[in-house]
Every structure is written in C-alpha cells, then in structure tokens.
C-alpha positions as CSV (number, residue, x, y, z in Angstrom):
1,M,45.3,138.9,76.9
2,I,47.3,136.0,78.3
3,K,50.5,135.2,76.5
4,A,52.2,131.8,77.1
5,G,55.8,132.3,78.3
6,A,55.1,135.8,79.7
7,K,55.7,136.7,83.4
8,K,52.6,136.7,85.6
9,F,53.9,139.8,87.4
10,P,56.1,142.0,85.1
11,G,59.0,143.6,86.7
12,M,59.6,140.9,89.3
13,K,62.8,138.8,89.0
14,N,61.8,135.3,90.1
15,C,58.3,135.4,88.9
16,P,56.3,132.4,87.6
17,K,55.4,132.5,83.9
18,Y,52.1,131.7,82.2
19,G,52.2,128.3,80.5
20,Y,49.9,126.4,78.2
21,R,48.2,124.9,81.2
22,D,46.9,128.4,82.0
23,I,45.2,128.7,78.6
24,H,41.6,127.5,78.2
25,F,41.3,125.2,75.1
26,D,38.0,123.8,73.9
27,G,37.4,120.1,73.2
28,D,39.2,120.2,69.9
29,K,42.2,122.0,71.4
30,W,41.4,125.4,69.9
31,A,42.1,128.6,71.9
32,D,40.4,131.9,71.4
33,A,42.9,134.4,69.8
34,K,41.3,137.4,71.5
35,K,42.0,136.0,75.0
36,Y,45.2,134.0,74.6
37,I,48.3,134.0,72.4
38,P,51.0,131.4,72.1
39,E,54.6,131.7,73.1
40,D,56.9,133.5,70.6
41,Y,57.8,131.4,67.5
42,D,55.8,128.3,68.6
43,L,54.3,126.7,65.5
44,V,50.5,126.8,65.5
45,L,47.6,126.3,63.3
46,M,45.4,129.4,62.9
47,R,41.7,129.4,62.0
48,V,41.0,132.7,60.2
49,N,37.8,134.6,59.4
50,T,37.5,132.9,56.0
51,G,37.3,129.4,57.7
52,E,40.8,128.4,56.4
53,V,43.3,126.8,58.7
54,I,46.8,128.2,58.1
55,P,50.1,127.3,59.8
56,G,52.0,130.1,61.4
57,W,53.4,131.5,64.6
58,A,53.2,134.5,67.0
59,C,55.7,137.1,67.6
60,G,54.9,139.5,70.4
61,Y,51.2,140.0,70.3
62,K,50.9,139.5,66.6
63,F,50.3,136.4,64.5
64,E,52.5,135.8,61.5
65,G,52.8,133.2,58.7
66,L,53.9,132.8,55.2
67,R,50.3,132.2,53.9
68,L,48.6,134.7,56.3
69,K,47.3,137.6,54.2
70,P,46.6,141.2,55.5
71,E,42.8,140.6,55.2
72,H,42.9,137.5,57.4
73,V,41.8,137.9,61.0
74,V,42.9,135.0,63.3
75,K,39.9,133.8,65.3
76,Y,41.3,130.6,66.9
77,W,44.7,128.8,67.2
78,K,46.0,125.5,68.4
79,R,49.5,124.2,68.9
80,K,51.1,122.2,66.1
81,L,52.8,119.4,67.9
82,D,54.4,117.5,64.9
C-alpha cells in the first residue's frame, strides 16, 4: 500500500517521499483504498461499501471520520480540496 507523505525508502535520512503524483486516480479523481492511502489528516471524501460518500481523513493506515460507522468499508477516496 502506498501512503502519500511516507518515505520511499524507510530508514534513509534524505529520502524522497511519495506524493499525490505517485497515486493513480481514475477519471473522476477517485483512488483505490486498497492500493493507496492519503497523507495523515488530509481531508478526503470516502466512498464506502453502501455507496455513500462520507467526509473524513486517514491516520496511519486507517480511515477515520465522524460519520464513518464500524460496518463501513472504504472502497475509494479522493481529496477534498475546498
């Protein structure tokens, strides 16, 4: 899983980091949540298994949000730029 903001080579001091340019987005700017995860605390829109779109963020390798329920599984996400 590629995480935006994470070092490409962990343990090296002056190592480049993954950016949003390294993440593959589809035509509607949605990214696959199984392959990519946003930078910590960046606001995103999450498309869950029920078809709903919920605002939230990621912390570590876990998605969080005020309206995200335990039964929701995040399928896709995209950055919320406003």
